[in-house]
N, C-alpha and C positions, 0 to 999 in steps of 0.2 A: 523484163527482167530476167534471164534463166539464173534458177539454183548454182551455185558454186559445187564443184564435185567434190564428195567428202575425201579427204584421206584417210586409205586404206592399207591397212600392214601388211608388206609385200614378203609372206613368208618361206618363198621359195628362196627368197632373195638372204634371208636371214638363215637359210641351211646352207646356201650355199658358203656364205661367206664360214659359217662353225664350218664346214667341210674343209675349208680352204687355209682354217687355222691350225685344223688338225693334222691336216697334211703338210705342213710347215712343220710345224710340232716336232713329227715324225721324222721330216728331213733334216732338221736340225739336228738330231740326235745322231743319224749316220753320216752327216758330214764331220759333226764333231768327233765321231770316231776315226774319220779315216784322217781327220787333220790334225787327230792328239789335242783338242780345242774342247770347252765346257760347251755345253752344248747351247747354253743362257747367250753366251756371247757370238757363238757364228748368228743363231737368231737375230739377235740385235744388231747384227755387222749384216743382215741380210733385210732382214724386215723391221724395221726401228720404230715402227708403230703401229705393230698389229700384238694388243694387249693379250688380244683373249688367248694368242699362241703361247706368250709368253707364262700365262697362267698355267694353261696345258703343262708346259715344259715341270713348273715347279710342283705342280701335282702328282706328276708322273715321275719324280725323281724320287726314288726314295736312299733314304729314309726321311725327305723331309716333310714337315708336318704343313697341312693347307689350314691351321685354324686359322692364320691369322687371315688369309686372302678369302677377297670375295668368294661368293657362292658362283656354280654355272652351271650350267646344264648337263649332266651326265646322260640324258638319254640322247642331246644333241650329239654326243661324242659316241657314241654308240651308234649312230645313225651315220657320221661322216665316216668310221672304219667300216662299214658295206652301205653305202648310200641305195643301191639296187637291192638291199634284200625286203622283200615284202612282209618279212615276218616284224623286222624291226619298224617298220610304216603301218604296220597293223597295232604296235604295242606304243606308238605315239598318239591312237585314237583313241588307246582305253588308257584303263585306271593306272597310274605311275605313281608305284613308292620309292621311298628309300628305304636301302636296309642296312645303310650302315650300322654295324653293332647290334644288328638283327639278326638274329637264324629263323625265324618265321613269322610271318601272320598270318592270321586266319580272316578270313574273309568274311563276313558272314553274307548269307544271302535267305532267300523263303525257300523252306521244301514245300510247303504247300501255302497258297495262300486262298482261302475261304472266302466264296462272293460274300458280301453283307449289302443290306441295303443304304442308301444314303438319303432317301428322303423320307423323313420321320413326323409325324403327324404332333401338337402341337399337343405338347403335355405328355407324349410320351415317352420312354427313355431310348437312351442311345444307345446302339448294339455297341459290345466291347470286342472286336476283332480278335480269335486265338490266331498268332499269327506260328507256325513251325520254322523255328529257325534251323537252317544248317551252316555249315563254312567250309569253305574251302581255300587251302593252304597254299600261300606263296613262299617258297625257302624248302629248305635253307640253297643258297645261290653255289652253282658250280662255276668252276674255272673253265676260261675261255682263253685257251693257247694259241695262239697264230705266229707261224714264223712264217719268211719269206725272206728271200735271198736276195743282191744286187750285183754288179759288177762292180770292183773299186774305181773303174773309171770312174761313178757316180760324182767324184771331188772333181773331174773337170768339167761337167757341167754346171749352169746356172743353176740358183737358191733353185728359180722359179721350173725350170725344167724338172730337178731333182723333184721338187716337191710333186710334180704332176706323175713325173714315174712313179715312187713310193707311194702316190693317193693310189694309181690305177693298181700296182700291184697287190697292196692289201686288201684291196676291194676286192678283185677277183681269187685272191685266195681265202676268202668269208663269206662272203655274201652265200654263194651258194650251199655251202656248210652250213651256215647258220639255219636256215632257211630249213633243211633236211631236217634238221633235228629238231624245230621250233613246228614242224607241220607231219610229224612224225608220229607214231601211232605208238610208239614206243612206250613199256611204263620207266617211271626214275629210277635211277639207279647211284650206285654213288658218283659216277661221273658224269652223267647230265639229269636236267629235269624232264619230267614225262612231256611228251609231245601232246599239243594241243589237242590230237585228236584221241589221242589212246582212252580206249573204252568208247568210242565213236559209231555206233551202229550203222552203215552205209546208208544212206536211201534209197531206195529200186529206180532207174535210172525210163523215166518218159522213154514210148516209145517213139521209134522214128516218124520225122514226119514238121513240116510247116511252124508247128506250134512245142516242139522241144524241147527248144530253149529257157522259155518263155515258162512251160511246167517245172523243167526242173529247178529253176529260178526260184520260183514262187515255190516248191517245193522245201526248199530249202529256210527260204523266210518264215513260212508257215511253222514248220517244224522248232523254228526254236522260239515266235508267241506261245506256240502249244507250249513249251515249257514253263512257261511264266517269265518269260526273258524279253525285257523290251528290244523290238528285232530293228528300233530307230537309227538310222543309220549305217548296218549291215554293211557287211565288206565280201569281197567275192574272191576269192583267191585260188588263180587258176594259173597253168599253163602258159607260156607264151601265142601259142593255137587258139585255146579257148580265151583270154584275153582279147585277145584279137577280132575274134568273132562276134564278142560278146560287142566290144566296143562299137562294131561298124553295124550291127544291128539293133541294138536298141536305141531307141530316139533322145533328143533334144533336153526331154523332160526326166529322164533313169537319172536317180540321182544318188545311186549308190556307189562308191568307189568301188573300182575292180583294179589289183593287183594281181601281175605276172611274178611266175617266179618258177627258178632251176630247179626248186624244190619238188614238185612236183612231176611225176608221169604225164602224157596228154591222156585226154578223158578225163580224169578226174575235177572235179570243182566241187570247192569248202566256200564256207562262208560262217561269220562269225561275228557277232554280237559288238562291240566294242564296250558295251556294259558288261560284258563277262569276261574283258579278257584283262588280267594284270600283268604289269611285268615291274622288276623291281632290279636296283642294280646297288653294289656293295658298295664299289665305290670306283671313283676317275678309273679310265686305265693308265698301266703303267708301257712304261717305253723302254726297250733297252734297244741295243746296238751293241756288236763285235763283229772282229774283225781276224779275231786267234782262235773261235771256237770252232769245234767239230760239231757236223751235223748230219744224220741220215736224212737223204733226201723222199721221202716220202707222202705223198699228198691221202694217202688213204689207209694204213696200219704201218705210220711208223713204230719202231724198237728203238730198245737200248743201244748203244754203240757197239759195245759187247754184253751179250745177253747171261742168263744164266748159266749156260753149258759154252760156254766160250763162244761161241756163235757170234759174227760180226758181220752188222748189217750191211747191206747193199742198196742203192752206192750211197757211200759216205765218202761225206768231200769237209778236205779242214779249209776254213775260210781261206787262215793265212796262205795257203800253198797256193790256193784257187785264184788269190783275188780278189774276194767278196769281200762282204758284207751282209753279216746276218743282223736280220730285223725281228724283235719279239715284242708283241703287244699282250698282255695278260691285265685281265677283267672278271670281274665276278656277278653272274649274274641269273634272276632265274624269272619265271614265265606261270601262270598256270589260267584258268578257264572252267568258268563257274557251268557244271553239269548243263548243257540243254542249250550250252552258249556258241556251241561248235556243230556244225553241220558239215557234212560230205557227202557227194554220189559220185562214186566210180563208173568208167564206161561210159561216158554219156553217149547218146545216139546223135551227135551234131558237130 
């Protein structure tokens, strides 16, 4: 008799449902502004059985307290905001900490770990290993602020169509931006955390040849291990071109995740040890929508509507005048990586 097939959790489906609830909560907020109604009423009318979306809405409406509500997965909410972000997928595999009410968490790691014998003769004293500790700081959390606009005709769409449209707009607005900062090499400042590759010296690329890709991937893993960090489950992150090449060429036994990101230029491949990566979120994302605000439509370097020199930002649009619904999502997040846990190669020869 054949053994029964064990039931396994479907994590992809769980993420899909989380993402769906998040999009519904945002869509309900946008539709509520358009209809002059309460977001929770719109949500209840369109999706009466989606308790997760209702919980997100309660948490997202300031100043409502969430103390009496069941806890929910903040990490899942951020991934729902930008499902194609390689950075958020990487953070899911690393250490996740709650920064609520906390400015900074110092995560200990071994600065040096001297070798010690593990086989000891009978009656002989055991060695007491002297570890040198260091610490990686996670925090303070920086503000993530995402603005997107949809036309007022959204109110004529079905709730499901509105949810799909809003979800796509927010994902497009946030995925590349989050990855560009997270996988950058810039130092931390008052606005954003340090990039995961800050202070990381690139490894020289292997010479062109049939084994160049394997040599480069091996060099990245080797550098992590040489830093005293467990490289098990190491994650490769690269541009869509390199990600496709790796997935085509590696064999079926290759068990390292490969993530594609628009935050890297072509010919760049990075590797991260999940054991060395930490992320934290200070609170749940807050959702706000308005159809009367004035917004500077600029995705690179937005400016004040009227600057200190009285210059007016261009292009600027009135949501009321142009029949738009402006959606704003606010959150606070931080990330960090233990020295040696991130490695990168620029200008690969494959």
